[in-house]
C-alpha positions in Angstrom: 12.5 45.5 112.9 10.0 44.0 110.6 12.1 45.1 107.6 15.1 43.6 109.2 13.3 40.3 109.9 12.1 40.2 106.3 15.5 40.6 105.0 16.9 38.0 107.3 14.1 35.6 106.3 14.8 36.1 102.6 18.5 35.6 103.2 17.7 32.4 105.1 15.5 31.1 102.4 18.1 31.9 99.7 20.7 30.1 101.8 18.5 27.0 102.0 17.8 27.1 98.3 21.5 27.4 97.5 22.3 24.5 99.8 19.4 22.4 98.3 20.6 23.2 94.8 24.2 22.1 95.6 22.9 18.9 97.2 20.8 18.1 94.2 23.7 18.8 91.9 25.9 16.5 93.9 23.3 13.8 93.9 22.9 14.1 90.1 26.7 13.9 89.7 26.8 10.7 91.8 23.9 9.2 89.7 25.5 10.2 86.5 28.8 8.4 87.3 27.9 4.6 87.2 30.4 2.1 88.3 33.0 1.0 85.7 32.4 -2.4 84.1 34.4 -5.2 85.6 35.7 -7.8 83.1 36.8 -10.3 85.7 35.1 -13.7 85.7 34.4 -16.9 83.8 32.6 -16.8 80.5 31.3 -19.1 77.7 30.2 -18.3 74.2 30.1 -19.1 70.5 31.7 -17.9 67.3 31.0 -18.0 63.5 33.1 -16.6 60.7 35.4 -17.2 57.7 38.5 -19.4 57.7 41.1 -19.2 54.9 43.7 -21.9 54.5 46.7 -21.1 52.3 50.2 -22.4 51.7 52.3 -24.3 49.2 52.5 -27.9 48.1 54.8 -30.0 46.0 55.7 -33.6 44.9 59.1 -35.1 45.3 61.6 -37.3 47.1 63.0 -36.3 50.5 65.2 -33.2 49.9 64.1 -32.8 46.3 61.1 -31.4 44.5 60.0 -33.0 41.2 56.9 -30.8 40.7 56.3 -27.5 42.5 56.1 -26.0 45.0 52.8 -24.3 44.0 50.8 -21.8 46.1 47.2 -22.6 46.9 44.5 -20.8 48.9 40.8 -20.8 49.5 38.2 -20.3 52.3 35.0 -21.5 53.9 32.8 -21.2 57.0 33.9 -22.0 60.5 32.0 -22.0 63.8 32.4 -23.2 67.3 32.5 -22.6 71.1 34.8 -20.9 73.5 35.4 -20.9 77.3 37.6 -18.6 79.3 38.4 -16.6 82.4 39.5 -12.9 82.7 41.2 -11.1 85.5 41.0 -7.3 85.6 44.2 -6.9 87.7 44.6 -3.2 87.7 42.4 -0.9 85.5 42.6 -0.8 82.6 44.7 -4.0 82.2 42.9 -7.4 81.7 44.6 -10.8 81.4 42.9 -14.1 80.7 43.0 -17.6 79.3 40.7 -19.1 76.7 40.2 -22.5 75.0 38.1 -23.0 71.9 37.0 -25.6 69.4 35.2 -25.4 66.1 34.3 -27.1 62.8 35.1 -26.0 59.3 34.7 -26.8 55.6 37.4 -24.4 54.4 39.4 -25.7 51.5 42.6 -24.5 49.8 43.2 -25.9 46.3 45.2 -25.6 43.1 44.6 -27.2 39.7 48.3 -27.3 38.9 51.6 -28.0 40.5 54.8 -26.4 39.3 52.8 -25.0 36.3 51.8 -28.5 35.1 48.1 -28.9 34.6 48.3 -32.7 34.9 48.1 -32.6 38.7 45.9 -30.9 41.3 45.9 -30.8 45.0 44.0 -29.5 48.0 43.9 -29.2 51.8 40.6 -29.1 53.7 40.3 -27.9 57.3 37.9 -30.2 59.3 38.3 -28.8 62.8 40.5 -26.5 64.8 41.0 -25.9 68.5 43.3 -23.8 70.6 44.5 -22.8 74.1 45.5 -19.2 74.3 46.4 -16.4 76.7 44.7 -13.0 76.3 46.2 -9.6 77.3 44.2 -6.4 76.8 43.2 -2.9 77.9 39.6 -2.1 79.0 38.0 1.2 78.4 34.9 0.7 80.6 32.7 -1.6 78.4 35.2 -1.9 75.5 38.1 -4.3 75.6 41.0 -4.3 73.1 43.2 -7.4 73.3 45.9 -9.6 71.8 46.0 -13.4 72.0 48.6 -16.1 71.4 48.9 -19.8 72.1 48.9 -23.3 70.7 46.5 -24.6 68.1 45.6 -28.1 66.9 43.8 -28.8 63.7 42.8 -31.7 61.4 43.2 -31.4 57.6 42.4 -33.7 54.7 45.0 -33.6 51.9 44.9 -35.0 48.4 46.8 -35.0 45.2 45.4 -36.3 41.9 46.1 -36.6 38.2 43.7 -34.4 36.3 41.2 -35.5 35.4 41.2 -37.4 38.7 42.0 -40.9 37.5 44.5 -41.6 40.3 44.0 -39.9 43.6 46.3 -40.0 46.7 44.7 -38.8 49.9 45.6 -38.7 53.5 44.6 -37.0 56.8 46.8 -35.4 59.5 46.3 -33.7 62.8 48.7 -30.8 63.0 49.9 -28.6 65.9 51.0 -25.0 65.4 51.3 -21.5 66.8 48.4 -19.2 66.8 48.3 -15.4 67.3 45.5 -12.8 66.9 43.8 -9.7 68.1 40.2 -8.7 68.9 37.7 -6.1 70.1 35.0 -7.0 72.6 32.1 -4.9 73.9 29.9 -5.5 76.9 26.2 -5.0 76.0 25.1 -5.7 79.6 26.5 -7.0 82.9 26.4 -10.6 81.6 26.6 -10.4 77.8 29.2 -9.2 75.4 29.9 -9.4 71.6 33.3 -9.5 69.8 35.1 -9.6 66.5 38.5 -11.4 66.4 41.3 -12.1 63.8 43.6 -15.1 64.2 46.6 -16.5 62.2 47.9 -20.0 62.7 50.9 -21.8 61.2 50.8 -25.6 61.0 54.1 -26.3 59.3 54.5 -29.1 56.7 52.5 -32.3 56.4 54.2 -35.1 54.4 52.8 -38.4 53.1 54.1 -41.0 50.7 52.4 -41.0 47.3 54.0 -43.9 45.4 57.5 -45.2 44.5 57.2 -43.2 41.3 55.9 -39.9 42.6 57.6 -40.0 46.0 56.0 -37.7 48.6 53.3 -35.0 48.6 54.2 -32.2 51.0 51.7 -29.5 52.2 52.9 -26.4 54.1 49.8 -24.8 55.5 48.6 -21.9 57.5 45.2 -20.4 58.3 43.7 -16.9 58.7 40.3 -16.3 60.2 37.9 -13.5 61.1 35.1 -14.5 63.5 32.2 -12.8 65.2 31.2 -14.1 68.6 29.2 -13.6 71.8 29.9 -14.5 75.4 27.9 -14.9 78.6 29.9 -13.9 81.7 29.1 -15.7 85.0 28.8 -13.2 87.9 
C-alpha cells in the first residue's frame, strides 16, 4: 500500500508540475505578445530637410520666345511644422489628412538664357504650405504611406543683364499639385519619427519685363526630402 501511495503521490506531483509549467508558458506567451500599435489620433510635429527648385525660364512675347527656354536648378534648406489626424480603419490600413507650412531659402538659377551669357535668371522659394491626404499600411510601429494634395508657395523671380546692370524682379504666390511618399516609425506611444519625399508642380509664372524684352516666364517645380518628428495625442 505504501508503495502504491508513493507512486500515486509522485504521479500527482508530476501532474501539478506539468499543469504549472503549462500555465507559466501560457502566461509567458501572453506577456510576450504586446498589443499592436494604434496609429489613430491627432498629431503635431516639425520637419527639416532639403528643397530643390528646378524648371525652365525664357524671355519673349506672348506665344513667342526670344531667348530660351533654359533649364535651371538649385537647392537649399527648408523647415516647418505639420498637423494631422490618422484613422486606422482596418489593420493594417491607415488613412489621414495633414496640413503643413514651412520656410525656405532654396534658389534655382542660371547664368545664361538660350545659351546667351548676357542674361541670368533665378527663382527663390520663400515659403511653401500644403493640404494633403495620406494613405498607408501599418506594420505595428512602422507606417508606409503615400500622400497627395494641393500646395501653395511663394517665389521671388528675377532676370538681369550680366553683369546685373538692369534687373527685372517680381514675386508670385503659386498653387500646384503635390505628391509624395514616406516612412514613419513610432518610438513610443506618443512619439514618432519619419522621412518623406515630395514633388510639387507650380506651373508657369509670367511677368512683363519691358516693351523691348517682353515677358519673363518661369515654369517651376520643387522636390524635397525632409526628416520629421510627431507627437500623437492619446
